LUMTOR-57402 format. One record per residue (C-alpha): residue number from 1; y negated, x, z negated. Coordinates in Angstrom, 2 decimals. Each point is the difference from the previous one (the first is absolute). Layout:
<rec><num>NUM</num><north>Y</north><east>X</east><up>Z</up></rec>
...
END
This chain:
<rec><num>1</num><north>-2.89</north><east>-221.67</east><up>-97.33</up></rec>
<rec><num>2</num><north>-1.22</north><east>-0.80</east><up>-3.45</up></rec>
<rec><num>3</num><north>-2.74</north><east>3.16</east><up>-0.87</up></rec>
<rec><num>4</num><north>2.37</north><east>0.37</east><up>-4.04</up></rec>
<rec><num>5</num><north>3.15</north><east>0.38</east><up>2.03</up></rec>
<rec><num>6</num><north>-1.33</north><east>2.28</east><up>2.56</up></rec>
<rec><num>7</num><north>-1.59</north><east>2.04</east><up>-3.10</up></rec>
<rec><num>8</num><north>3.38</north><east>-0.05</east><up>-2.50</up></rec>
<rec><num>9</num><north>2.44</north><east>1.23</east><up>2.82</up></rec>
<rec><num>10</num><north>-2.43</north><east>2.74</east><up>0.66</up></rec>
<rec><num>11</num><north>-0.03</north><east>0.79</east><up>-3.66</up></rec>
<rec><num>12</num><north>3.54</north><east>0.43</east><up>0.13</up></rec>
<rec><num>13</num><north>2.04</north><east>0.39</east><up>2.83</up></rec>
<rec><num>14</num><north>-2.98</north><east>1.06</east><up>1.89</up></rec>
<rec><num>15</num><north>-0.61</north><east>2.59</east><up>-2.99</up></rec>
<rec><num>16</num><north>4.19</north><east>1.52</east><up>0.55</up></rec>
<rec><num>17</num><north>-0.22</north><east>-0.10</east><up>4.14</up></rec>
<rec><num>18</num><north>-2.55</north><east>2.51</east><up>-0.53</up></rec>
<rec><num>19</num><north>1.77</north><east>2.46</east><up>-2.38</up></rec>
<rec><num>20</num><north>2.62</north><east>-0.61</east><up>1.67</up></rec>
<rec><num>21</num><north>-1.69</north><east>1.10</east><up>3.22</up></rec>
<rec><num>22</num><north>-1.62</north><east>3.45</east><up>-1.33</up></rec>
<rec><num>23</num><north>3.27</north><east>1.07</east><up>-1.71</up></rec>
<rec><num>24</num><north>1.69</north><east>-0.60</east><up>2.95</up></rec>
<rec><num>25</num><north>-3.84</north><east>1.78</east><up>1.86</up></rec>
<rec><num>26</num><north>1.41</north><east>3.22</east><up>-2.57</up></rec>
<rec><num>27</num><north>3.41</north><east>0.24</east><up>0.46</up></rec>
<rec><num>28</num><north>-0.76</north><east>0.42</east><up>3.20</up></rec>
<rec><num>29</num><north>-2.29</north><east>2.29</east><up>0.58</up></rec>
<rec><num>30</num><north>1.81</north><east>1.84</east><up>-3.38</up></rec>
<rec><num>31</num><north>4.19</north><east>-0.06</east><up>2.43</up></rec>
<rec><num>32</num><north>1.34</north><east>3.04</east><up>1.08</up></rec>
<rec><num>33</num><north>-0.83</north><east>1.76</east><up>2.76</up></rec>
<rec><num>34</num><north>-3.13</north><east>-2.08</east><up>-0.06</up></rec>
<rec><num>35</num><north>-2.12</north><east>3.50</east><up>0.23</up></rec>
<rec><num>36</num><north>1.07</north><east>1.13</east><up>3.18</up></rec>
<rec><num>37</num><north>-1.09</north><east>-3.79</east><up>1.38</up></rec>
<rec><num>38</num><north>-2.92</north><east>0.44</east><up>-2.51</up></rec>
<rec><num>39</num><north>-1.15</north><east>3.28</east><up>1.71</up></rec>
<rec><num>40</num><north>0.40</north><east>-0.59</east><up>3.58</up></rec>
<rec><num>41</num><north>-1.77</north><east>-3.63</east><up>-0.41</up></rec>
<rec><num>42</num><north>-3.16</north><east>2.54</east><up>-1.93</up></rec>
<rec><num>43</num><north>-0.21</north><east>2.28</east><up>2.96</up></rec>
<rec><num>44</num><north>0.16</north><east>-3.36</east><up>3.44</up></rec>
<rec><num>45</num><north>-4.47</north><east>0.91</east><up>-0.71</up></rec>
<rec><num>46</num><north>0.28</north><east>3.48</east><up>0.21</up></rec>
<rec><num>47</num><north>2.54</north><east>0.10</east><up>3.46</up></rec>
<rec><num>48</num><north>-2.39</north><east>0.96</east><up>2.87</up></rec>
<rec><num>49</num><north>1.74</north><east>-1.60</east><up>2.59</up></rec>
END
Protein backbone atom coordinates (compact mmCIF):
# COMPACT_ATOMS: atom_id res chain seq x y z
CA UNK A 1 0.00 0.00 0.00
CA UNK A 2 1.01 3.54 -0.60
CA UNK A 3 2.19 5.52 2.44
CA UNK A 4 -0.09 8.48 1.72
CA UNK A 5 -3.15 6.24 1.42
CA UNK A 6 -2.38 4.59 4.76
CA UNK A 7 -1.79 7.97 6.39
CA UNK A 8 -5.09 9.37 5.10
CA UNK A 9 -6.89 6.30 6.44
CA UNK A 10 -5.22 6.64 9.85
CA UNK A 11 -5.99 10.35 10.00
CA UNK A 12 -9.70 9.84 9.33
CA UNK A 13 -11.12 6.38 10.05
CA UNK A 14 -8.34 5.31 12.40
CA UNK A 15 -8.93 8.32 14.61
CA UNK A 16 -12.67 7.67 14.59
CA UNK A 17 -12.14 4.02 15.53
CA UNK A 18 -9.85 4.95 18.43
CA UNK A 19 -12.32 7.57 19.67
CA UNK A 20 -15.19 5.06 19.55
CA UNK A 21 -13.09 2.50 21.40
CA UNK A 22 -12.25 5.08 24.09
CA UNK A 23 -15.92 6.05 24.55
CA UNK A 24 -16.88 2.36 24.70
CA UNK A 25 -14.23 1.63 27.34
CA UNK A 26 -15.46 4.53 29.48
CA UNK A 27 -19.09 3.40 29.09
CA UNK A 28 -18.10 -0.16 30.03
CA UNK A 29 -16.28 1.03 33.15
CA UNK A 30 -19.14 3.27 34.29
CA UNK A 31 -22.02 0.91 33.52
CA UNK A 32 -24.50 0.06 36.29
CA UNK A 33 -23.31 -2.91 38.34
CA UNK A 34 -19.70 -2.44 37.32
CA UNK A 35 -18.59 -1.17 40.72
CA UNK A 36 -19.00 -4.56 42.42
CA UNK A 37 -16.97 -6.33 39.73
CA UNK A 38 -14.27 -3.65 39.86
CA UNK A 39 -13.98 -3.93 43.63
CA UNK A 40 -13.68 -7.71 43.41
CA UNK A 41 -10.98 -7.41 40.74
CA UNK A 42 -9.10 -4.88 42.88
CA UNK A 43 -8.95 -7.37 45.77
CA UNK A 44 -7.45 -10.22 43.70
CA UNK A 45 -3.79 -9.37 44.47
CA UNK A 46 -4.56 -9.19 48.20
CA UNK A 47 -6.14 -12.65 48.46
CA UNK A 48 -4.28 -15.32 50.39
CA UNK A 49 -4.78 -18.69 48.73
